[in-house]
VOGU-3710 file (C-alpha; in Angstrom, 3 decimals, decimal comma):
1> msigtktsgs> 62,973/46,398/43,686  60,377/48,729/43,282  58,163/49,812/45,873  54,675/47,614/45,424  55,792/45,127/43,735  55,702/41,720/44,917  58,281/38,661/44,635  57,464/36,231/42,688  57,470/33,844/45,488  54,820/36,010/46,906
11> swsetliivv> 52,724/35,404/43,763  53,428/31,244/44,062  52,214/31,909/47,579  49,093/33,525/47,106  47,861/31,141/44,384  48,614/28,471/46,196  46,397/29,473/48,997  43,715/29,809/46,000  43,644/26,330/45,127  43,113/25,342/48,595
21> ealaiamlvr> 40,283/27,407/49,347  38,875/26,272/46,202  39,194/22,646/46,888  38,077/22,787/50,309  34,844/25,101/49,063  34,225/22,247/46,731  35,021/19,552/49,294  32,574/21,211/51,519  30,014/21,593/48,728  30,261/17,894/48,079
31> iffyqpfnip> 29,989/16,619/51,300  27,329/18,928/52,667  25,604/20,136/49,782  25,951/18,110/46,460  27,742/14,747/45,268  28,360/14,080/41,582  27,483/10,303/40,249  27,251/9,067/37,043  25,251/6,104/36,233  26,794/2,863/34,973
41> sgsmketllv> 24,133/0,919/34,195  20,320/0,908/32,309  18,435/0,032/35,678  16,677/3,689/35,072  16,173/3,743/30,956  14,890/5,992/29,678  14,903/8,591/32,577  18,484/8,130/33,171  20,781/6,412/30,640  24,436/4,950/30,648
51> gdylfvskls> 26,788/7,870/30,518  24,443/10,570/32,403  26,355/12,546/35,080  24,282/14,044/37,776  24,121/16,296/40,909  22,798/14,323/43,787  20,950/16,811/46,646  21,754/15,590/49,981  20,048/18,382/51,620  16,909/16,823/50,618
61> ygyskfsfpf> 17,126/14,212/53,351  19,361/15,653/56,142  22,629/13,606/56,843  23,283/10,096/57,928  26,982/8,142/58,335  26,382/7,805/54,486  26,116/10,878/53,539  29,975/11,415/54,064  33,086/9,700/52,549  34,241/6,484/53,682
71> spdlfsgriw> 30,756/6,659/55,965  32,174/6,947/59,286  30,123/5,400/61,979  30,269/8,559/64,256  26,200/8,683/64,656  23,478/6,779/63,729  19,999/7,875/62,234  19,828/11,058/60,544  20,057/14,670/61,707  17,915/17,756/59,738
81> gaepkrgdva> 16,255/14,774/57,977  13,258/15,197/55,561  11,736/11,970/54,370  11,960/10,897/51,029  8,656/11,290/48,944  7,249/8,950/46,656  8,334/9,107/43,160  11,996/10,795/44,282  14,431/9,358/42,359  17,007/8,913/44,951
91> vfklprdnst> 20,687/7,235/45,650  21,089/5,096/48,258  23,627/2,679/49,983  22,767/-0,894/48,920  21,353/-2,402/52,295  23,275/-5,803/51,924  26,748/-4,312/51,644  25,941/-0,721/52,963  28,353/0,387/50,457  27,633/0,289/46,646
101> dyikrviglp> 25,768/3,079/45,371  22,311/2,404/43,811  19,821/4,737/42,093  16,164/4,089/42,025  13,085/5,587/42,617  10,495/5,449/45,852  7,561/3,697/44,878  6,774/1,988/48,144  6,936/4,508/51,502  6,610/2,470/55,117
111> gdeiqmkggq> 3,388/1,004/55,887  2,475/0,700/52,159  1,603/-2,889/50,644  3,284/-3,018/47,007  2,373/-5,868/43,954  3,021/-6,342/40,530  0,001/-8,423/38,367  0,909/-8,715/34,669  3,380/-6,119/34,689  1,239/-3,646/35,974
121> lfingqavpk> 2,359/-1,885/39,385  -0,414/-1,727/42,686  0,023/0,272/45,991  -2,125/-1,150/48,604  -4,328/-2,666/46,115  -4,932/-0,223/43,663  -3,317/-0,422/40,361  -1,082/3,029/39,906  -2,360/3,815/36,316  -0,599/3,250/33,769
131> vpagsfttre> -0,674/4,063/30,197  1,161/3,780/26,247  3,676/6,635/25,684  5,438/5,855/22,830  8,505/3,562/22,417  12,293/4,254/23,315  15,247/3,200/21,268  18,160/1,225/22,527  20,938/-0,195/21,174  21,614/-4,626/21,993
141> egreraipvf> 24,260/-6,577/20,834  24,708/-3,812/17,976  20,801/-3,374/17,113  18,464/-1,008/17,866  15,571/-2,129/19,170  12,087/-0,176/20,135  10,959/-0,535/23,909  7,270/0,041/24,392  7,111/3,295/27,053  4,301/3,673/30,043
151> qetlpngvky> 3,656/6,540/31,431  2,563/5,772/35,450  1,312/7,815/37,677  1,584/7,426/41,548  -0,858/8,510/43,916  0,706/12,144/45,057  0,156/12,846/41,410  3,769/12,180/40,273  4,120/11,240/36,319  7,083/9,080/35,181
161> nvldsdpdgp> 7,747/6,904/32,257  8,734/3,026/32,121  10,125/0,631/30,156  8,632/-2,690/29,215  10,826/-4,182/27,293  9,547/-8,646/28,290  5,570/-8,167/28,685  5,892/-11,468/31,250  9,427/-10,927/32,920  10,795/-12,441/36,120
171> ydntavykvp> 9,181/-9,452/38,304  5,874/-8,741/36,430  4,139/-10,830/39,065  5,039/-10,967/42,389  3,586/-11,559/46,019  2,667/-8,651/48,499  5,432/-6,912/49,952  4,858/-5,236/53,106  7,274/-2,046/53,572  8,360/-2,351/57,509
181> pghyfmmgdn> 8,553/1,153/59,441  11,377/3,078/58,628  12,438/1,683/55,245  11,338/2,138/51,203  10,270/-0,185/48,445  12,641/1,199/45,368  12,099/0,194/41,702  14,020/1,089/38,368  12,165/2,659/35,688  13,574/-0,079/33,300
191> rdnstdsrvq> 11,194/-2,793/34,934  12,644/-5,785/32,934  16,418/-5,055/33,731  16,111/-3,641/37,435  17,378/-5,424/40,041  15,652/-3,633/43,358  13,457/-3,834/45,944  11,593/-7,083/43,827  14,457/-9,080/44,677  14,386/-9,781/48,079
201> ssrygvgfvp> 17,792/-12,145/48,106  20,341/-11,650/50,968  22,615/-12,311/48,546  21,851/-10,699/45,770  18,754/-8,733/45,838  18,119/-5,122/47,250  15,434/-5,409/49,525  13,462/-3,197/51,675  15,975/0,168/51,944  16,795/2,204/55,194
211> yenfigraei> 16,050/5,560/55,801  19,944/5,560/57,176  20,834/4,306/53,958  19,860/7,303/51,476  22,073/9,482/50,419  20,288/12,372/48,432  17,702/13,179/45,734  18,858/13,245/42,198  18,203/16,688/41,182  19,915/17,530/37,141
221> iffsadvdep> 21,966/16,066/34,842  25,166/18,265/33,937  27,112/16,186/31,375  25,955/13,042/29,373  28,226/11,011/26,445  27,073/8,021/24,638  29,203/4,985/26,268  26,513/2,436/25,351  28,704/1,077/22,445  32,474/-0,194/22,330
231> dafrwwspwt> 33,459/2,607/20,054  31,314/5,500/22,031  32,534/8,183/23,836  36,215/8,106/25,050  37,766/10,845/26,619  41,008/10,472/25,312  39,747/11,317/21,978  38,468/15,142/22,144  37,841/15,033/18,327  34,776/12,833/19,060
241> wpfdirwnrf> 33,272/14,490/21,752  31,170/16,889/19,602  29,415/13,756/18,049  29,241/11,377/21,177  28,168/13,922/23,797  24,370/14,210/24,609  23,882/18,194/24,367  20,413/17,913/24,725  20,794/16,392/28,363  22,113/19,191/29,598
251> fhlvr> 20,841/20,660/32,899  18,125/18,181/32,205  15,879/17,902/35,504  15,780/14,529/36,911  11,994/13,430/37,467
//
């Protein structure tokens, strides 16, 4: 062996060390900074589509036991906490089981009164401005359908689009919901196809979401593929990827 030449054994060990270090860094980033999630349902259309993959910032709201894998019961409440803002798109643990991940928009803050009347959102007795913003084309049972889109503007100036597929949907008219202290009222942007805080049933609903249950704020879509149809995107068919990947949604900010 020549002087300065490494053995194959030392090369393998160095490679293994690099791989372990990379995995450790990736795990730290996932636990403390940004966690990837994918969207399995259409409750947040048109903001988020089925097949979107996004990064959620855990720094946004600080940390609770739900911020970590398996939700270890190490402490209660939040550390380095920052309160969710009205209009944030946030991931949280479903209160009724504290294990299922949900993603909705923050609509009501602690102490707010929330109500739907005739499909219009009211916050503390004031109607949230809602103006037409075109239509959104979706596929349902193999057929395309255009759904009316409206832009809402929250009291803090946050603007976003909502879908109104049914002018007389089951949750278009509700009682007044009084948000308890330390809780938030969450709603999906696809208003007539979202199980959210308007559904208060302890068995099927979401109800008010405790501050502790928040995981983080949705920040950016890093990948998206059309998976709405049975013959759509398939990981095992790379020759179809260029046609099924939604290239225009890459690095799209979630707002």
